[in-house]
HTML snippet that shows the backbone in 3Dmol.js (N, CA, C, O; Angstrom):
<script src="https://3Dmol.org/build/3Dmol-min.js"></script>
<div id="view" style="width:600px;height:400px;position:relative"></div>
<script>
const pdb = `
ATOM      1  N   MET A   1     -10.175   4.814  -1.690  1.00  0.00           N
ATOM      2  CA  MET A   1     -11.565   5.065  -1.940  1.00  0.00           C
ATOM      3  C   MET A   1     -12.122   3.925  -2.780  1.00  0.00           C
ATOM      4  O   MET A   1     -11.508   3.506  -3.761  1.00  0.00           O
ATOM      5  N   VAL A   2     -13.256   3.442  -2.397  1.00  0.00           N
ATOM      6  CA  VAL A   2     -13.910   2.355  -3.105  1.00  0.00           C
ATOM      7  C   VAL A   2     -15.182   2.913  -3.729  1.00  0.00           C
ATOM      8  O   VAL A   2     -15.952   3.605  -3.064  1.00  0.00           O
ATOM      9  N   GLU A   3     -15.399   2.613  -4.998  1.00  0.00           N
ATOM     10  CA  GLU A   3     -16.610   3.065  -5.668  1.00  0.00           C
ATOM     11  C   GLU A   3     -17.770   2.176  -5.244  1.00  0.00           C
ATOM     12  O   GLU A   3     -17.748   0.967  -5.475  1.00  0.00           O
ATOM     13  N   ILE A   4     -18.773   2.768  -4.630  1.00  0.00           N
ATOM     14  CA  ILE A   4     -19.908   2.008  -4.096  1.00  0.00           C
ATOM     15  C   ILE A   4     -20.680   1.313  -5.216  1.00  0.00           C
ATOM     16  O   ILE A   4     -21.133   0.183  -5.038  1.00  0.00           O
ATOM     17  N   ALA A   5     -20.837   1.970  -6.363  1.00  0.00           N
ATOM     18  CA  ALA A   5     -21.605   1.380  -7.460  1.00  0.00           C
ATOM     19  C   ALA A   5     -20.920   0.147  -8.048  1.00  0.00           C
ATOM     20  O   ALA A   5     -21.590  -0.749  -8.560  1.00  0.00           O
ATOM     21  N   ASP A   6     -19.579   0.100  -7.975  1.00  0.00           N
ATOM     22  CA  ASP A   6     -18.824  -1.032  -8.511  1.00  0.00           C
ATOM     23  C   ASP A   6     -17.690  -1.384  -7.547  1.00  0.00           C
ATOM     24  O   ASP A   6     -16.545  -1.000  -7.785  1.00  0.00           O
ATOM     25  N   PRO A   7     -17.991  -2.115  -6.452  1.00  0.00           N
ATOM     26  CA  PRO A   7     -16.964  -2.418  -5.448  1.00  0.00           C
ATOM     27  C   PRO A   7     -15.820  -3.303  -5.962  1.00  0.00           C
ATOM     28  O   PRO A   7     -14.758  -3.346  -5.341  1.00  0.00           O
ATOM     29  N   SER A   8     -16.014  -4.003  -7.072  1.00  0.00           N
ATOM     30  CA  SER A   8     -14.948  -4.854  -7.600  1.00  0.00           C
ATOM     31  C   SER A   8     -13.922  -4.052  -8.406  1.00  0.00           C
ATOM     32  O   SER A   8     -12.857  -4.566  -8.745  1.00  0.00           O
ATOM     33  N   LYS A   9     -14.241  -2.808  -8.706  1.00  0.00           N
ATOM     34  CA  LYS A   9     -13.306  -1.927  -9.421  1.00  0.00           C
ATOM     35  C   LYS A   9     -12.101  -1.662  -8.512  1.00  0.00           C
ATOM     36  O   LYS A   9     -12.274  -1.557  -7.298  1.00  0.00           O
ATOM     37  N   PRO A  10     -10.882  -1.551  -9.065  1.00  0.00           N
ATOM     38  CA  PRO A  10      -9.703  -1.306  -8.219  1.00  0.00           C
ATOM     39  C   PRO A  10      -9.859  -0.057  -7.356  1.00  0.00           C
ATOM     40  O   PRO A  10     -10.332   0.980  -7.823  1.00  0.00           O
ATOM     41  N   ALA A  11      -9.459  -0.169  -6.100  1.00  0.00           N
ATOM     42  CA  ALA A  11      -9.583   0.933  -5.142  1.00  0.00           C
ATOM     43  C   ALA A  11      -8.494   1.965  -5.388  1.00  0.00           C
ATOM     44  O   ALA A  11      -7.430   1.649  -5.920  1.00  0.00           O
ATOM     45  N   GLU A  12      -8.773   3.202  -4.996  1.00  0.00           N
ATOM     46  CA  GLU A  12      -7.804   4.289  -5.093  1.00  0.00           C
ATOM     47  C   GLU A  12      -7.311   4.593  -3.686  1.00  0.00           C
ATOM     48  O   GLU A  12      -8.111   4.916  -2.808  1.00  0.00           O
ATOM     49  N   TYR A  13      -6.008   4.494  -3.463  1.00  0.00           N
ATOM     50  CA  TYR A  13      -5.427   4.687  -2.143  1.00  0.00           C
ATOM     51  C   TYR A  13      -4.859   6.090  -1.993  1.00  0.00           C
ATOM     52  O   TYR A  13      -4.253   6.622  -2.923  1.00  0.00           O
ATOM     53  N   LEU A  14      -5.055   6.691  -0.817  1.00  0.00           N
ATOM     54  CA  LEU A  14      -4.385   7.945  -0.502  1.00  0.00           C
ATOM     55  C   LEU A  14      -2.932   7.675  -0.168  1.00  0.00           C
ATOM     56  O   LEU A  14      -2.039   8.420  -0.573  1.00  0.00           O
ATOM     57  N   ILE A  15      -2.703   6.603   0.575  1.00  0.00           N
ATOM     58  CA  ILE A  15      -1.345   6.192   0.927  1.00  0.00           C
ATOM     59  C   ILE A  15      -1.415   4.696   1.246  1.00  0.00           C
ATOM     60  O   ILE A  15      -2.416   4.219   1.780  1.00  0.00           O
ATOM     61  N   ASN A  16      -0.373   3.975   0.925  1.00  0.00           N
ATOM     62  CA  ASN A  16      -0.364   2.528   1.136  1.00  0.00           C
ATOM     63  C   ASN A  16       0.998   2.132   1.692  1.00  0.00           C
ATOM     64  O   ASN A  16       1.957   1.958   0.940  1.00  0.00           O
ATOM     65  N   TRP A  17       1.076   1.991   3.015  1.00  0.00           N
ATOM     66  CA  TRP A  17       2.300   1.583   3.685  1.00  0.00           C
ATOM     67  C   TRP A  17       2.080   0.217   4.306  1.00  0.00           C
ATOM     68  O   TRP A  17       1.143   0.046   5.086  1.00  0.00           O
ATOM     69  N   PRO A  18       2.917  -0.764   3.983  1.00  0.00           N
ATOM     70  CA  PRO A  18       2.776  -2.056   4.660  1.00  0.00           C
ATOM     71  C   PRO A  18       3.227  -1.933   6.115  1.00  0.00           C
ATOM     72  O   PRO A  18       4.268  -1.345   6.407  1.00  0.00           O
ATOM     73  N   ASN A  19       2.444  -2.484   7.005  1.00  0.00           N
ATOM     74  CA  ASN A  19       2.806  -2.448   8.422  1.00  0.00           C
ATOM     75  C   ASN A  19       2.117  -3.586   9.147  1.00  0.00           C
ATOM     76  O   ASN A  19       1.298  -4.301   8.570  1.00  0.00           O
ATOM     77  N   LYS A  20       2.454  -3.746  10.416  1.00  0.00           N
ATOM     78  CA  LYS A  20       1.850  -4.781  11.247  1.00  0.00           C
ATOM     79  C   LYS A  20       1.147  -4.151  12.445  1.00  0.00           C
ATOM     80  O   LYS A  20       1.175  -4.692  13.550  1.00  0.00           O
ATOM     81  N   THR A  21       0.522  -3.009  12.215  1.00  0.00           N
ATOM     82  CA  THR A  21      -0.177  -2.310  13.279  1.00  0.00           C
ATOM     83  C   THR A  21      -1.485  -3.021  13.599  1.00  0.00           C
ATOM     84  O   THR A  21      -2.219  -3.418  12.694  1.00  0.00           O
ATOM     85  N   ALA A  22      -1.771  -3.181  14.876  1.00  0.00           N
ATOM     86  CA  ALA A  22      -3.039  -3.781  15.297  1.00  0.00           C
ATOM     87  C   ALA A  22      -4.177  -2.824  14.947  1.00  0.00           C
ATOM     88  O   ALA A  22      -4.020  -1.608  15.052  1.00  0.00           O
ATOM     89  N   ILE A  23      -5.305  -3.362  14.536  1.00  0.00           N
ATOM     90  CA  ILE A  23      -6.427  -2.541  14.106  1.00  0.00           C
ATOM     91  C   ILE A  23      -6.924  -1.641  15.248  1.00  0.00           C
ATOM     92  O   ILE A  23      -7.473  -0.570  14.988  1.00  0.00           O
ATOM     93  N   ALA A  24      -6.742  -2.056  16.483  1.00  0.00           N
ATOM     94  CA  ALA A  24      -7.176  -1.247  17.626  1.00  0.00           C
ATOM     95  C   ALA A  24      -6.270  -0.032  17.844  1.00  0.00           C
ATOM     96  O   ALA A  24      -6.637   0.879  18.586  1.00  0.00           O
ATOM     97  N   SER A  25      -5.098  -0.005  17.212  1.00  0.00           N
ATOM     98  CA  SER A  25      -4.154   1.101  17.386  1.00  0.00           C
ATOM     99  C   SER A  25      -4.322   2.200  16.339  1.00  0.00           C
ATOM    100  O   SER A  25      -3.542   3.153  16.319  1.00  0.00           O
ATOM    101  N   VAL A  26      -5.329   2.082  15.469  1.00  0.00           N
ATOM    102  CA  VAL A  26      -5.536   3.037  14.384  1.00  0.00           C
ATOM    103  C   VAL A  26      -6.904   3.686  14.532  1.00  0.00           C
ATOM    104  O   VAL A  26      -7.873   3.034  14.920  1.00  0.00           O
ATOM    105  N   ASP A  27      -6.975   4.995  14.215  1.00  0.00           N
ATOM    106  CA  ASP A  27      -8.247   5.706  14.256  1.00  0.00           C
ATOM    107  C   ASP A  27      -8.381   6.554  12.999  1.00  0.00           C
ATOM    108  O   ASP A  27      -7.421   7.198  12.577  1.00  0.00           O
ATOM    109  N   LEU A  28      -9.561   6.555  12.403  1.00  0.00           N
ATOM    110  CA  LEU A  28      -9.873   7.370  11.228  1.00  0.00           C
ATOM    111  C   LEU A  28     -11.033   8.291  11.570  1.00  0.00           C
ATOM    112  O   LEU A  28     -11.970   7.893  12.262  1.00  0.00           O
ATOM    113  N   ASP A  29     -10.965   9.523  11.081  1.00  0.00           N
ATOM    114  CA  ASP A  29     -12.057  10.463  11.302  1.00  0.00           C
ATOM    115  C   ASP A  29     -12.003  11.526  10.219  1.00  0.00           C
ATOM    116  O   ASP A  29     -10.959  11.740   9.603  1.00  0.00           O
ATOM    117  N   PHE A  30     -13.130  12.194   9.986  1.00  0.00           N
ATOM    118  CA  PHE A  30     -13.184  13.286   9.024  1.00  0.00           C
ATOM    119  C   PHE A  30     -13.192  14.613   9.750  1.00  0.00           C
ATOM    120  O   PHE A  30     -13.764  14.740  10.832  1.00  0.00           O
ATOM    121  N   LEU A  31     -12.555  15.596   9.149  1.00  0.00           N
ATOM    122  CA  LEU A  31     -12.449  16.932   9.704  1.00  0.00           C
ATOM    123  C   LEU A  31     -12.908  17.919   8.641  1.00  0.00           C
ATOM    124  O   LEU A  31     -12.440  17.882   7.503  1.00  0.00           O
ATOM    125  N   TRP A  32     -13.824  18.801   9.018  1.00  0.00           N
ATOM    126  CA  TRP A  32     -14.254  19.879   8.128  1.00  0.00           C
ATOM    127  C   TRP A  32     -13.548  21.144   8.577  1.00  0.00           C
ATOM    128  O   TRP A  32     -13.569  21.487   9.759  1.00  0.00           O
ATOM    129  N   ASP A  33     -12.919  21.840   7.633  1.00  0.00           N
ATOM    130  CA  ASP A  33     -12.181  23.057   7.965  1.00  0.00           C
ATOM    131  C   ASP A  33     -12.458  24.107   6.898  1.00  0.00           C
ATOM    132  O   ASP A  33     -12.665  23.774   5.731  1.00  0.00           O
ATOM    133  N   ASN A  34     -12.461  25.366   7.296  1.00  0.00           N
ATOM    134  CA  ASN A  34     -12.700  26.434   6.323  1.00  0.00           C
ATOM    135  C   ASN A  34     -11.661  27.544   6.465  1.00  0.00           C
ATOM    136  O   ASN A  34     -12.008  28.699   6.710  1.00  0.00           O
ATOM    137  N   TYR A  35     -10.399  27.192   6.313  1.00  0.00           N
ATOM    138  CA  TYR A  35      -9.319  28.165   6.358  1.00  0.00           C
ATOM    139  C   TYR A  35      -8.997  28.643   4.943  1.00  0.00           C
ATOM    140  O   TYR A  35      -9.399  28.030   3.954  1.00  0.00           O
ATOM    141  N   ASP A  36      -8.272  29.738   4.876  1.00  0.00           N
ATOM    142  CA  ASP A  36      -7.909  30.347   3.595  1.00  0.00           C
ATOM    143  C   ASP A  36      -6.607  29.723   3.097  1.00  0.00           C
ATOM    144  O   ASP A  36      -5.563  29.906   3.724  1.00  0.00           O
ATOM    145  N   ASP A  37      -6.646  28.991   1.985  1.00  0.00           N
ATOM    146  CA  ASP A  37      -5.457  28.319   1.446  1.00  0.00           C
ATOM    147  C   ASP A  37      -4.396  29.275   0.928  1.00  0.00           C
ATOM    148  O   ASP A  37      -3.206  28.973   1.008  1.00  0.00           O
ATOM    149  N   ASP A  38      -4.805  30.425   0.397  1.00  0.00           N
ATOM    150  CA  ASP A  38      -3.812  31.319  -0.187  1.00  0.00           C
ATOM    151  C   ASP A  38      -3.253  32.318   0.825  1.00  0.00           C
ATOM    152  O   ASP A  38      -2.443  33.173   0.468  1.00  0.00           O
ATOM    153  N   PHE A  39      -3.685  32.214   2.092  1.00  0.00           N
ATOM    154  CA  PHE A  39      -3.140  33.001   3.200  1.00  0.00           C
ATOM    155  C   PHE A  39      -3.202  34.512   2.954  1.00  0.00           C
ATOM    156  O   PHE A  39      -2.307  35.246   3.374  1.00  0.00           O
ATOM    157  N   THR A  40      -4.238  34.969   2.287  1.00  0.00           N
ATOM    158  CA  THR A  40      -4.426  36.398   2.088  1.00  0.00           C
ATOM    159  C   THR A  40      -5.312  36.940   3.194  1.00  0.00           C
ATOM    160  O   THR A  40      -6.055  36.194   3.832  1.00  0.00           O
ATOM    161  N   ASP A  41      -5.228  38.247   3.414  1.00  0.00           N
ATOM    162  CA  ASP A  41      -6.079  38.886   4.413  1.00  0.00           C
ATOM    163  C   ASP A  41      -7.499  38.973   3.878  1.00  0.00           C
ATOM    164  O   ASP A  41      -7.757  39.616   2.861  1.00  0.00           O
ATOM    165  N   ASP A  42      -8.408  38.319   4.573  1.00  0.00           N
ATOM    166  CA  ASP A  42      -9.812  38.347   4.168  1.00  0.00           C
ATOM    167  C   ASP A  42     -10.512  39.527   4.819  1.00  0.00           C
ATOM    168  O   ASP A  42     -10.150  39.965   5.911  1.00  0.00           O
ATOM    169  N   GLN A  43     -11.502  40.018   4.136  1.00  0.00           N
ATOM    170  CA  GLN A  43     -12.327  41.071   4.703  1.00  0.00           C
ATOM    171  C   GLN A  43     -13.185  40.477   5.809  1.00  0.00           C
ATOM    172  O   GLN A  43     -13.497  39.286   5.789  1.00  0.00           O
ATOM    173  N   GLU A  44     -13.559  41.291   6.756  1.00  0.00           N
ATOM    174  CA  GLU A  44     -14.371  40.798   7.869  1.00  0.00           C
ATOM    175  C   GLU A  44     -15.684  40.248   7.340  1.00  0.00           C
ATOM    176  O   GLU A  44     -16.353  40.881   6.523  1.00  0.00           O
ATOM    177  N   GLY A  45     -16.042  39.075   7.810  1.00  0.00           N
ATOM    178  CA  GLY A  45     -17.290  38.442   7.393  1.00  0.00           C
ATOM    179  C   GLY A  45     -17.137  37.579   6.153  1.00  0.00           C
ATOM    180  O   GLY A  45     -18.080  36.880   5.781  1.00  0.00           O
ATOM    181  N   ASP A  46     -15.967  37.605   5.495  1.00  0.00           N
ATOM    182  CA  ASP A  46     -15.737  36.791   4.311  1.00  0.00           C
ATOM    183  C   ASP A  46     -15.566  35.332   4.737  1.00  0.00           C
ATOM    184  O   ASP A  46     -14.753  35.027   5.610  1.00  0.00           O
ATOM    185  N   GLN A  47     -16.325  34.443   4.124  1.00  0.00           N
ATOM    186  CA  GLN A  47     -16.269  33.030   4.475  1.00  0.00           C
ATOM    187  C   GLN A  47     -15.471  32.261   3.435  1.00  0.00           C
ATOM    188  O   GLN A  47     -15.674  32.452   2.236  1.00  0.00           O
ATOM    189  N   CYS A  48     -14.575  31.402   3.871  1.00  0.00           N
ATOM    190  CA  CYS A  48     -13.819  30.524   2.985  1.00  0.00           C
ATOM    191  C   CYS A  48     -14.632  29.244   2.778  1.00  0.00           C
ATOM    192  O   CYS A  48     -15.464  28.880   3.609  1.00  0.00           O
ATOM    193  N   ALA A  49     -14.377  28.581   1.670  1.00  0.00           N
ATOM    194  CA  ALA A  49     -15.084  27.333   1.388  1.00  0.00           C
ATOM    195  C   ALA A  49     -14.666  26.256   2.381  1.00  0.00           C
ATOM    196  O   ALA A  49     -13.491  26.144   2.731  1.00  0.00           O
ATOM    197  N   SER A  50     -15.625  25.476   2.827  1.00  0.00           N
ATOM    198  CA  SER A  50     -15.350  24.403   3.769  1.00  0.00           C
ATOM    199  C   SER A  50     -14.763  23.216   3.012  1.00  0.00           C
ATOM    200  O   SER A  50     -15.273  22.832   1.959  1.00  0.00           O
ATOM    201  N   LYS A  51     -13.677  22.628   3.553  1.00  0.00           N
ATOM    202  CA  LYS A  51     -13.013  21.490   2.920  1.00  0.00           C
ATOM    203  C   LYS A  51     -13.057  20.284   3.850  1.00  0.00           C
ATOM    204  O   LYS A  51     -13.054  20.420   5.073  1.00  0.00           O
ATOM    205  N   LYS A  52     -13.096  19.114   3.246  1.00  0.00           N
ATOM    206  CA  LYS A  52     -13.144  17.870   3.997  1.00  0.00           C
ATOM    207  C   LYS A  52     -11.756  17.239   4.006  1.00  0.00           C
ATOM    208  O   LYS A  52     -11.108  17.130   2.965  1.00  0.00           O
ATOM    209  N   HIS A  53     -11.305  16.824   5.191  1.00  0.00           N
ATOM    210  CA  HIS A  53     -10.002  16.185   5.368  1.00  0.00           C
ATOM    211  C   HIS A  53     -10.193  14.851   6.070  1.00  0.00           C
ATOM    212  O   HIS A  53     -11.148  14.660   6.822  1.00  0.00           O
ATOM    213  N   LEU A  54      -9.276  13.936   5.816  1.00  0.00           N
ATOM    214  CA  LEU A  54      -9.263  12.642   6.493  1.00  0.00           C
ATOM    215  C   LEU A  54      -8.129  12.655   7.504  1.00  0.00           C
ATOM    216  O   LEU A  54      -6.978  12.901   7.145  1.00  0.00           O
ATOM    217  N   CYS A  55      -8.448  12.389   8.773  1.00  0.00           N
ATOM    218  CA  CYS A  55      -7.453  12.335   9.842  1.00  0.00           C
ATOM    219  C   CYS A  55      -7.178  10.870  10.171  1.00  0.00           C
ATOM    220  O   CYS A  55      -8.097  10.101  10.454  1.00  0.00           O
ATOM    221  N   VAL A  56      -5.907  10.499  10.130  1.00  0.00           N
ATOM    222  CA  VAL A  56      -5.489   9.139  10.446  1.00  0.00           C
ATOM    223  C   VAL A  56      -4.485   9.222  11.582  1.00  0.00           C
ATOM    224  O   VAL A  56      -3.473   9.914  11.471  1.00  0.00           O
ATOM    225  N   SER A  57      -4.757   8.521  12.670  1.00  0.00           N
ATOM    226  CA  SER A  57      -3.818   8.492  13.785  1.00  0.00           C
ATOM    227  C   SER A  57      -3.557   7.041  14.164  1.00  0.00           C
ATOM    228  O   SER A  57      -4.434   6.182  14.069  1.00  0.00           O
ATOM    229  N   TYR A  58      -2.320   6.792  14.598  1.00  0.00           N
ATOM    230  CA  TYR A  58      -1.958   5.429  14.993  1.00  0.00           C
ATOM    231  C   TYR A  58      -0.737   5.457  15.894  1.00  0.00           C
ATOM    232  O   TYR A  58       0.011   6.434  15.939  1.00  0.00           O
ATOM    233  N   LYS A  59      -0.558   4.348  16.614  1.00  0.00           N
ATOM    234  CA  LYS A  59       0.627   4.140  17.444  1.00  0.00           C
ATOM    235  C   LYS A  59       1.492   3.116  16.730  1.00  0.00           C
ATOM    236  O   LYS A  59       1.045   2.001  16.461  1.00  0.00           O
ATOM    237  N   ALA A  60       2.731   3.489  16.420  1.00  0.00           N
ATOM    238  CA  ALA A  60       3.648   2.582  15.732  1.00  0.00           C
ATOM    239  C   ALA A  60       4.167   1.537  16.713  1.00  0.00           C
ATOM    240  O   ALA A  60       4.710   1.878  17.764  1.00  0.00           O
ATOM    241  N   GLU A  61       3.999   0.273  16.368  1.00  0.00           N
ATOM    242  CA  GLU A  61       4.451  -0.824  17.216  1.00  0.00           C
ATOM    243  C   GLU A  61       5.973  -0.866  17.242  1.00  0.00           C
ATOM    244  O   GLU A  61       6.612  -0.637  16.215  1.00  0.00           O
ATOM    245  N   GLY A  62       6.565  -1.156  18.401  1.00  0.00           N
ATOM    246  CA  GLY A  62       8.007  -1.282  18.529  1.00  0.00           C
ATOM    247  C   GLY A  62       8.712   0.041  18.730  1.00  0.00           C
ATOM    248  O   GLY A  62       9.604   0.142  19.572  1.00  0.00           O
ATOM    249  N   LEU A  63       8.331   1.056  17.976  1.00  0.00           N
ATOM    250  CA  LEU A  63       8.944   2.377  18.106  1.00  0.00           C
ATOM    251  C   LEU A  63       8.280   3.204  19.203  1.00  0.00           C
ATOM    252  O   LEU A  63       8.877   4.141  19.734  1.00  0.00           O
ATOM    253  N   ASN A  64       7.052   2.851  19.534  1.00  0.00           N
ATOM    254  CA  ASN A  64       6.256   3.583  20.520  1.00  0.00           C
ATOM    255  C   ASN A  64       6.132   5.062  20.170  1.00  0.00           C
ATOM    256  O   ASN A  64       6.266   5.928  21.035  1.00  0.00           O
ATOM    257  N   THR A  65       5.878   5.340  18.905  1.00  0.00           N
ATOM    258  CA  THR A  65       5.603   6.712  18.482  1.00  0.00           C
ATOM    259  C   THR A  65       4.129   6.826  18.121  1.00  0.00           C
ATOM    260  O   THR A  65       3.516   5.869  17.651  1.00  0.00           O
ATOM    261  N   TYR A  66       3.581   7.989  18.344  1.00  0.00           N
ATOM    262  CA  TYR A  66       2.201   8.292  17.988  1.00  0.00           C
ATOM    263  C   TYR A  66       2.222   9.232  16.790  1.00  0.00           C
ATOM    264  O   TYR A  66       2.951  10.224  16.788  1.00  0.00           O
ATOM    265  N   ASN A  67       1.432   8.925  15.785  1.00  0.00           N
ATOM    266  CA  ASN A  67       1.437   9.676  14.538  1.00  0.00           C
ATOM    267  C   ASN A  67       0.035  10.154  14.195  1.00  0.00           C
ATOM    268  O   ASN A  67      -0.955   9.470  14.455  1.00  0.00           O
ATOM    269  N   LEU A  68      -0.027  11.339  13.606  1.00  0.00           N
ATOM    270  CA  LEU A  68      -1.280  11.906  13.130  1.00  0.00           C
ATOM    271  C   LEU A  68      -1.039  12.476  11.745  1.00  0.00           C
ATOM    272  O   LEU A  68      -0.142  13.297  11.555  1.00  0.00           O
ATOM    273  N   PHE A  69      -1.830  12.048  10.785  1.00  0.00           N
ATOM    274  CA  PHE A  69      -1.783  12.558   9.423  1.00  0.00           C
ATOM    275  C   PHE A  69      -3.130  13.183   9.098  1.00  0.00           C
ATOM    276  O   PHE A  69      -4.175  12.647   9.467  1.00  0.00           O
ATOM    277  N   VAL A  70      -3.106  14.318   8.405  1.00  0.00           N
ATOM    278  CA  VAL A  70      -4.326  14.940   7.908  1.00  0.00           C
ATOM    279  C   VAL A  70      -4.183  15.036   6.390  1.00  0.00           C
ATOM    280  O   VAL A  70      -3.309  15.740   5.884  1.00  0.00           O
ATOM    281  N   PHE A  71      -5.048  14.323   5.672  1.00  0.00           N
ATOM    282  CA  PHE A  71      -5.023  14.300   4.214  1.00  0.00           C
ATOM    283  C   PHE A  71      -6.102  15.214   3.659  1.00  0.00           C
ATOM    284  O   PHE A  71      -7.229  15.215   4.156  1.00  0.00           O
ATOM    285  N   ASP A  72      -5.773  15.990   2.640  1.00  0.00           N
ATOM    286  CA  ASP A  72      -6.757  16.770   1.901  1.00  0.00           C
ATOM    287  C   ASP A  72      -7.423  15.812   0.919  1.00  0.00           C
ATOM    288  O   ASP A  72      -6.751  15.237   0.062  1.00  0.00           O
ATOM    289  N   ILE A  73      -8.718  15.641   1.035  1.00  0.00           N
ATOM    290  CA  ILE A  73      -9.437  14.676   0.206  1.00  0.00           C
ATOM    291  C   ILE A  73      -9.409  15.092  -1.267  1.00  0.00           C
ATOM    292  O   ILE A  73      -9.289  14.233  -2.140  1.00  0.00           O
ATOM    293  N   GLU A  74      -9.519  16.396  -1.560  1.00  0.00           N
ATOM    294  CA  GLU A  74      -9.573  16.861  -2.946  1.00  0.00           C
ATOM    295  C   GLU A  74      -8.230  16.715  -3.657  1.00  0.00           C
ATOM    296  O   GLU A  74      -8.177  16.194  -4.771  1.00  0.00           O
ATOM    297  N   THR A  75      -7.146  17.167  -3.029  1.00  0.00           N
ATOM    298  CA  THR A  75      -5.837  17.155  -3.679  1.00  0.00           C
ATOM    299  C   THR A  75      -5.039  15.882  -3.391  1.00  0.00           C
ATOM    300  O   THR A  75      -4.050  15.603  -4.069  1.00  0.00           O
ATOM    301  N   LYS A  76      -5.466  15.110  -2.389  1.00  0.00           N
ATOM    302  CA  LYS A  76      -4.814  13.857  -1.984  1.00  0.00           C
ATOM    303  C   LYS A  76      -3.383  14.061  -1.505  1.00  0.00           C
ATOM    304  O   LYS A  76      -2.528  13.199  -1.708  1.00  0.00           O
ATOM    305  N   ILE A  77      -3.122  15.200  -0.871  1.00  0.00           N
ATOM    306  CA  ILE A  77      -1.809  15.441  -0.290  1.00  0.00           C
ATOM    307  C   ILE A  77      -1.922  15.482   1.229  1.00  0.00           C
ATOM    308  O   ILE A  77      -3.002  15.703   1.777  1.00  0.00           O
ATOM    309  N   ILE A  78      -0.792  15.268   1.903  1.00  0.00           N
ATOM    310  CA  ILE A  78      -0.760  15.354   3.362  1.00  0.00           C
ATOM    311  C   ILE A  78      -0.677  16.826   3.745  1.00  0.00           C
ATOM    312  O   ILE A  78       0.285  17.508   3.392  1.00  0.00           O
ATOM    313  N   ARG A  79      -1.686  17.319   4.468  1.00  0.00           N
ATOM    314  CA  ARG A  79      -1.712  18.717   4.885  1.00  0.00           C
ATOM    315  C   ARG A  79      -0.986  18.919   6.210  1.00  0.00           C
ATOM    316  O   ARG A  79      -0.467  20.003   6.477  1.00  0.00           O
ATOM    317  N   PHE A  80      -0.950  17.872   7.044  1.00  0.00           N
ATOM    318  CA  PHE A  80      -0.355  17.986   8.361  1.00  0.00           C
ATOM    319  C   PHE A  80       0.151  16.616   8.783  1.00  0.00           C
ATOM    320  O   PHE A  80      -0.492  15.602   8.512  1.00  0.00           O
ATOM    321  N   TRP A  81       1.307  16.584   9.450  1.00  0.00           N
ATOM    322  CA  TRP A  81       1.851  15.337   9.989  1.00  0.00           C
ATOM    323  C   TRP A  81       2.511  15.656  11.312  1.00  0.00           C
ATOM    324  O   TRP A  81       3.342  16.560  11.401  1.00  0.00           O
ATOM    325  N   HIS A  82       2.137  14.910  12.341  1.00  0.00           N
ATOM    326  CA  HIS A  82       2.733  15.075  13.664  1.00  0.00           C
ATOM    327  C   HIS A  82       3.156  13.698  14.169  1.00  0.00           C
ATOM    328  O   HIS A  82       2.413  12.722  14.055  1.00  0.00           O
ATOM    329  N   GLU A  83       4.364  13.641  14.728  1.00  0.00           N
ATOM    330  CA  GLU A  83       4.880  12.407  15.316  1.00  0.00           C
ATOM    331  C   GLU A  83       5.511  12.745  16.656  1.00  0.00           C
ATOM    332  O   GLU A  83       6.297  13.686  16.764  1.00  0.00           O
ATOM    333  N   SER A  84       5.162  11.972  17.674  1.00  0.00           N
ATOM    334  CA  SER A  84       5.737  12.221  19.002  1.00  0.00           C
ATOM    335  C   SER A  84       5.975  10.896  19.716  1.00  0.00           C
ATOM    336  O   SER A  84       5.411   9.864  19.352  1.00  0.00           O
ATOM    337  N   PHE A  85       6.833  10.949  20.753  1.00  0.00           N
ATOM    338  CA  PHE A  85       7.168   9.766  21.542  1.00  0.00           C
ATOM    339  C   PHE A  85       6.284   9.669  22.748  1.00  0.00           C
ATOM    340  O   PHE A  85       6.417   8.734  23.538  1.00  0.00           O
TER     341      PHE A  85
END
`;
const viewer = $3Dmol.createViewer("view");
viewer.addModel(pdb, "pdb");
viewer.setStyle({}, {cartoon: {color: "spectrum"}});
viewer.zoomTo();
viewer.render();
</script>
């Protein structure tokens, strides 16, 4: 994350992996979801708070694997990871 008011300030990274992936092989998108984090039974009509997630997908060069990561923007943890051939 880069602070718009002060772009020269050090950036905050969700994850930083060195790689040689071509920029065309990576996709970023935001996902809004409103699921219940504590997995309790909600009453009918009860709405959960909507959360914003960052989805990162890419094809790993050489390994030919496709990866999808979903990061929780608030907690900065990986909520979902899928890898397939």
